[in-house]
N, C-alpha and C positions, 0 to 999 in steps of 0.2 A: 353637612354630611357629604362625603366624597361620592361621586357618581359610580355606579356599578361598572366594573371593568373586568371582562373576561380575558385573561392573557391568551395570546395566540403564540404560535411557534416563533414568530419574529420578535415578540416581546421577551420570550423566555430564553432565547439563545442568540446572542450576537455571534454570527458565524466567524467573524474576524478574531474572536477570542477563543474559539475552540482549538485546542492543541492536539494535533495528530502528527506527532513528530517522526514516526517510523514509516519507512517505505522501502520497497525493493528496487534496486537498480538491476536491470536485466541485460544479459550479454548473449550475442549469437555465437556460433561455432568458432568464428575468428577472434572472438574476444571484444568485438565492437558493441557499444551500447545499442540496444534494440528495444523494440516495443512488441508485445504480443499482438497477434492478428485479431484476436477476439476482443471486441470493444469492452465487454464487461470485466476484462482483466486489466484494463488500462488505469493508470493513476490511482491505485489503491493506497490509501493512507490509514495508519493504525495508531491508536492511542498508546499502545505499549508493545514491547518486544514479543510477548507471549501471543498476542492477537495476530501479529505479523507472521510469526512462525506457524501458528495454527492455520492461517489462510494459505500459506505456502504448502503445507502438508496436504491440504484439500485440493489445491488447484495446480500442483506441479505437472500432472499429466497434460492438462490443457496448455500450460505454458510450453512444454516440450513440443506439443503439436503445433504451437504457434511460432516455433523457431527459436525459443529461448533455451539456451544450453546451460547457463550458469547465472547465479544471482549474488548480489551483495546486499546486506542489510545496512541501511543508513538511518541514523537518528539526527534530525536537523542537519542533514548533509554531511555528517561525520560518519566515517566507516565504523560499524560495529563489528562486522566480520564479512569475509568473502574475498574474492569470488568463490562460490561453492557450486560444484557441478550438480545438476538436477538428475544426472544418470547415476545408477548404482555402481 
């Protein structure tokens, strides 16, 4: 009989195999790549385009406050679209 084994997070998810291919590249007013000043907005990765766009819709005011003027959506480092202004 096999010993009892309760799987934990490390057993059930090999982090190197999780695919989160979508991310936003962010640009300042001059068009240079930048990073927002708020730590919680850094390095966000998304499983699909809809999740990435939903996140942007929720956080674009904070991005603007952090010096981000425009964004481009990337999938595995390939441009999906952009740059797109965060201003109306």
